[in-house]
C-alpha positions in Angstrom: 6.7 -34.6 -19.5 3.9 -32.3 -20.4 3.3 -29.6 -18.0 0.5 -27.0 -18.4 1.9 -23.4 -19.1 0.0 -21.9 -16.1 1.7 -24.3 -13.8 5.1 -23.8 -15.5 4.8 -20.0 -15.2 3.6 -20.2 -11.5 6.8 -22.1 -10.7 9.0 -19.8 -12.9 7.7 -16.7 -11.2 8.1 -18.2 -7.6 11.8 -19.2 -8.4 12.4 -15.8 -9.9 10.8 -14.0 -6.9 12.4 -15.8 -4.2 15.7 -17.1 -5.7 15.4 -20.6 -4.1 12.8 -23.3 -3.9 12.5 -26.4 -1.7 10.9 -29.5 -3.1 10.1 -32.5 -1.1 11.1 -35.8 -2.7 7.5 -37.2 -2.9 6.3 -37.9 -6.3 2.8 -38.8 -5.1 2.1 -35.4 -3.2 -1.0 -33.7 -4.4 0.7 -30.4 -4.5 3.8 -28.6 -3.6 4.4 -27.2 -0.1 4.3 -23.5 -1.2 2.7 -23.6 -4.6 -0.7 -24.9 -5.8 1.0 -27.1 -8.4 1.4 -30.9 -8.2 4.8 -31.7 -6.5 5.8 -33.9 -9.4 5.6 -31.2 -11.9 7.6 -28.9 -9.6 10.3 -31.7 -9.3 10.5 -32.1 -13.1 10.7 -28.4 -13.7 13.5 -27.8 -11.3 15.3 -31.0 -12.9 14.9 -29.6 -16.2 16.3 -26.2 -15.2 19.2 -27.8 -13.3 20.2 -29.8 -16.3 20.4 -26.6 -18.3 22.6 -24.8 -15.7 19.9 -22.4 -14.5 19.5 -23.9 -10.9 22.0 -25.4 -8.6 20.7 -28.5 -6.7 21.4 -29.6 -3.2 19.7 -32.8 -1.6 19.5 -33.5 2.1 17.1 -35.4 4.3 14.4 -36.1 1.6 14.2 -32.6 0.2 15.8 -30.9 -2.9 17.1 -27.3 -2.3 17.5 -25.4 -5.5 19.2 -22.0 -5.8 18.9 -19.8 -8.8 22.2 -19.0 -10.8 22.8 -15.8 -12.8 22.2 -17.6 -16.0 18.9 -18.6 -14.5 18.0 -15.2 -13.6 18.4 -14.0 -17.3 16.6 -16.9 -18.6 13.5 -16.6 -16.4 13.5 -12.7 -17.1 13.4 -13.3 -20.8 10.9 -16.3 -20.5 8.5 -14.2 -18.3 9.1 -10.9 -20.2 10.1 -9.1 -17.1 12.3 -6.1 -16.9 15.8 -6.0 -15.6 14.9 -4.3 -12.4 13.3 -7.5 -11.1 15.7 -9.4 -9.0 15.4 -12.3 -6.5 15.0 -11.9 -2.8 18.4 -13.5 -2.2 20.1 -10.7 -4.2 18.3 -7.9 -2.4 20.2 -6.3 0.5 18.1 -6.4 3.8 17.0 -2.9 4.8 17.3 -1.9 8.4 15.4 1.0 10.0 18.0 3.6 11.1 18.2 3.0 14.8 20.3 4.3 17.8 23.3 2.1 18.0 25.0 1.8 21.4 28.2 3.8 21.5 31.5 2.5 22.7 32.2 5.8 24.5 30.4 6.6 27.7 27.7 9.1 27.5 27.1 12.1 30.0 25.1 9.8 32.5 27.2 6.7 32.4 30.5 6.5 34.2 33.5 4.5 32.8 33.7 1.0 34.0 36.7 0.1 36.0 38.5 -3.3 35.3 38.9 -5.5 38.4 42.4 -5.3 40.0 44.7 -8.1 39.9 44.4 -8.8 43.5 40.8 -9.8 43.4 41.5 -12.9 41.4 43.2 -15.9 43.2 43.1 -19.3 41.3 43.3 -22.4 43.3 44.8 -25.5 41.8 44.2 -28.6 43.7 45.5 -32.0 42.7 42.9 -34.7 42.0 42.9 -38.5 41.6 46.1 -39.6 39.7 47.8 -36.1 40.1 50.1 -37.0 42.8 47.9 -36.1 45.8 45.4 -39.0 46.3 45.6 -42.1 48.6 46.5 -44.1 45.5 50.1 -42.6 45.7 50.4 -43.1 49.6 51.3 -46.6 49.4 48.1 -48.4 50.1 47.4 -50.8 47.5 44.0 -52.0 46.1 42.5 -55.5 46.1 
């Protein structure tokens, strides 16, 4: 299938930047859910990359889920002429702002919690129907 170069580049750059792409199995859709490219073209581009081993495909409930492989990252970098520093979002570690974590040791204003004593807990086990304590076992027979 002949696909315009600007559409192919748009799909390739989206896949490289995010690392994943979700495609609805709808060949008649006017455009993709996240890109301004016809859905059929996105399906065929992903199908082509999958057959070459650059994407991994998973299908569930009418949607194709494609994830980028290591070979795919190298191929898309070469195709789009991008430096090695460009990596997909799936490979970046999330940065958390340094915050105050709760300590396991009590601070000056807090007192140590005391566990409840053994005498506070008194479980009660009662027999129910069929456990030897109901009217069924007393000798009364049913209809």
